[in-house]
N, C-alpha and C positions, 0 to 999 in steps of 0.2 A: 504494500500500500504506500503511495507517495506521501511525503511529509505535507503537513498543512502549510499553505502559502501564508507566510507572515508579512508579506509586503502589501497585502490588501488593506484598505482603510477599514476602520471599525464600523463606520456609519454607511448605510446603503446609499444615502444621498450623495456621498463623495465618490461613488463609482461612476465610471463613464457608461454611456449607453451600450457600447460594444462589450464591455466587461459584464454588464448585467445580462446581455443577450447570451454570452458564452456560459455564464453560470446557470442560466435558465435551461439552456440546451444540455448542460452537464447533468442537470437534475432529471432529465427525461430519459426514458428508455431509448436505445439506439434507433429503433424503428420510428418512434415519435419524433426524435431529433432530426432524422433524415427527411421526414415529411415537412417539417418546418423549414429546413434549409432549401428544399425545392421551391418554396414560395419566395425566397429572397433573390435579389438581383445578384449576378455573379460577383460584382465588386464587394458587396456586403458579405457574401459567403466566404470570400477570401479573407476578409478582415476578421470575421467572427471565428473562422477556423484557426487562423493564426493565434488569436487570443486564447482560444480553447486549448491549443497545444501547450501553451506556457502557463496555464492556470495552476496546476498542481491540485492539492486537495483543499476544498473550500470549507472554512469553519461552518459548522451547522447553523449557528445563529445568523450568519450573513446569508447563507443559502436560503433559509426560511424567510428572511426579510425580503430578498429578491422575489421569491415566489409570491409572498403576500402582496408586494407592490404590483406585480404583474396581474394578479387576480383582481385587486382593487381597481387598477386602471382599466382592465377589461370590462368590469361591471360599470364603471363610470362611462366608458364609451358606449356601452349598450344602452344605458339609461339616457344618455344625451341623444343618441340616434333615434330612440323611441319617442322621446317627448321634449327634447331640447335641454339646454343647460339648466334652466330653472327646475325642471322635473328631476334632473340628475342631482341637483343641489339638495332638494328636499329628501330624496331617498338616501343620499350619502350622509346627510346630517343625522338621519335616524339610525344609521348603521355604523358610523365611525365617530371618532372624536372630532369635534367641529374644526379644530385647527388642521387635523389630518385631511378632513373632507375638502377644505378650502385649498390645501396644497395640491391634492389630486386634481381638483377642478381647474386650477390654474395651469396645470400641465397639459390637460386635454383641450383647453379652451381654444387655442390657436388651431387645433386640428379639426374641430367639429363646427366651429362658427362658420357661417356662410360668408364667402368673400363678397364684399360689396360689389354690386353691379355684375354679378357672375352671369346673369341671364344675357348680358350684352355680348358675351364671348361667342354666342351662337350666330350673331349677325355678321354679315360680310361688311368690310370697312366701308364700301361704297354706299350700302344701304344705311349703315349707322351714321355716316356723314350726312346723308340726306335728311335723316331724322333729327339729328341734334344741332345742325348748323344754325337754326333760328333760336336755339335756347340762349339764355343769358350766359355771358362769358364765365361767370362764377360756376354755373351748373356744368358747363362743358369742362372747365378746369377740374372740377370734382370727379367727373366721369373719367377723364384722361389719367388722373392720378391712380385710378384703380384698374387700368388696362395694361396689358403687356406693352413694353416700350415700343416695339415695332409697330403695333397696331395704333398706339397713341400718336406716333409719328405720321402714319398714313392719314389719319383723320386730321391732324393739325395742318399738314401740307394742303389739304383740300379746302381749308377755311379761307375766307377773304383775308387779305393781309392785315386789315385793320383789326379784325377779330382775333387773328393769330397773336398779335401784340398784346391784346387785352387778356387773352387766355394764358399766355406765357407769364405775364406779370402776376396773375392771380395764383398760378401754380407755384411760382417762386416765393410768394409771400404766404402761401397756405400753411396753416398750422393744424394741429390735431382737430378733426371735425367731430362734433357731437354725433354719436351713433343714431340718435333720434332724427337728426336732420338728414343724415344719409338714408335712413329708412323711409322717410317721407318722400325724398327725391326719387328713390328706387321705386316706390309704389306708383308714383305718378308716371314715371317713364315706362315701367313694365306694362301697365294697362294699355298705354298708347302704342307700345312697340309690338305687342303680341301678334296682332294681325300681320304686321310687316314681316315678322320672323317666319310665320307660317308660309307666306308667299315666297320668301327667299329660298325656302327649302324645296319648292316645287319648280323643277326645271323643265323647260320645253325646248325642243330642238337639240342641237349639239351633234357631234360626230356620230354618236350611237344611232340617233334618229336617221341621219343620212344613210348610214350603212344598212339599216333595216329597210328603208324605202328602196334603195338601189338593189337590194337582194331580191325584192319582189318585182323589179322591172325586168323587161326582156334584155337580152344580151346586147342588142344594137343600141338601145337607149342608154344602158349603163356605160357602154364603151364611148359613146358620143359625149356624155357628161364628163366622164373621167378624163378624156382627152382635152376637153375644154378647160378643165381645172388644172391639168398638168402644167400648162404653160404659165399659169398665174401663181400656183401654190403647190409645187410637187410634194412638199412635206405633208400637206393636208391630204393629198391623194393617197400617200403611203399609209397614213393613219386610217383612212376610210377602208382601204383595201384589207388591212390587217383585221379590221372588225367585220368585214363582209364575209370573209372565208376563214373559218377556224379549223383546227386539226380534225375535229369530229366530222366536219363537212367532207372529208376525204371519202366518206361513205357514198357520196353522190357521184364520184368518179366511176366511169364504166370500167369493166375488167381490163380491157386493152390499155386504158389509161393508167390503171394501177400498175400494170406490168412495166409500162414505160417509166413510171416514177421509181419503181423498185430498182431499175437498172442504175439509177443515179444515187442510191442511198446505200451506205455501208451497213453491214450487219450490226455493228456496235451501235451506230446511231439509231437504226430502226428499233433495236431492242430497248434502247433508252426511251425513245419516243412512245413506244407501246406500253411502257410501264404503267401509265395511268389511263390508257385508252379503254373505251367500252368494249364489251365482248363482241358486239356486232362488228365493230371496226377491226378488231383483231381477226375475226373470222374472215372479213373481207380481204385483209392483207394475206393471211395464211392460205386462203383459197386460190390465190394467184402465185403461189410459190411451190417449189418442189417439196416433197416430204422431208428430204434431207435438210433443205434450207430452213423449213419450219422447225425441225428438231433443234437445229443449231441456235435459232433465235430464242426458242423457249428455254434452252439450257442457259443461254446468256442472260436472259431475264431472271432466271431462278438464282443464279450464282453471283449476280452483280451486287447484291446486298443493298443497303440503304443508299439512296441518291438524293441530291438536292432538287427541290421542285424547280428551281431556276434552270438547272441543267436539262431537265425533262422538257420544260417549256421551250428552251432554246432549240433542242433537237426537233421538236414538233414544228416550230416556226420555220426551220430550214426545209422541212418536207413540204410545208404549206407554200413556201416560196418557189419550190420546184414545181408544184402543181400549178401555181399561178402562171409561171413562165411557160410551161408546156401548153396550158390552155390559151395563153395569149398568142402563141405561135400556131395554134390550131392542131396540135398533136394529140390532145386529149379532149374529151367531152365531159362536162359536168352537168348532171341531170338537173332540169329546172332552170337552167341559165341560158336557154335559147339556142344552144349549139346544135340541137337536133334539127331545127328548122332550116339551118344553113347547109344541110347535107343534100346531095343530089344522088339518087340511085341510078 
């Protein structure tokens, strides 16, 4: 048994958060401690593990104090989440020494109190600017003080120069604001902003809509539109094309086309691309390959082990690019895209 660690302070309040975390983990069974570690960020795991390795044996009194504090803080968080800080204060005052209850509440207060103007974080800067630009400079200054700096800057730049100066002066001279004042301003703004927020979340149009519309158009119409866009915005055309034909759409390629595509794809890349493919698509591919080739691909998929999703998507996209190129040159036909009508028997 390791010796008791004599370097630790006697008072639990003098311990750092990392040390408390390490002591708590040390008090758990290995399985429970492992589950807790899984919930932590990698950097935190490293810190706590390093602290844990150098702890030694913890005095029973200190260990119990850490466990008691953790239990009390958990209760306080639960009470505060259920009914707010006032509710938590009442319950804690009934179960703890008043001084201890106030100390616990002060520790969790910053974690559970709602950030002023938190509802504004949902609004896009442009919409928010339109909404608040006619407010009094003092109100705008109060809002910007509670926004992330990058967002406050975006809104400030959009204000008329005269109002920019007024808002900056008020921010510079602003002292601690009465919570009741903040609450009143919040309530007034939130009720007026709610309808705008709902509208900003509803999007119409966009590249996805274009891709869906063109997918339903005949091949000649799609080709004419895409060629017209190509000269003006080739990047936009590329984005649309990538949304119009995805890997699962390879199912729409006729068998002769599948065989042409397979000639240009390595076995390793095909195995990677098929890792997340649907069964119908796998059957489509395997149905146009020799039994020996199918066996090789299936063995490759079985023994490749875990793979990154990004690698699978990249392999699938390369096959999609091959399909698009072969279709463009007229070498393959994709069902439902007008190719059949261009054929002459």
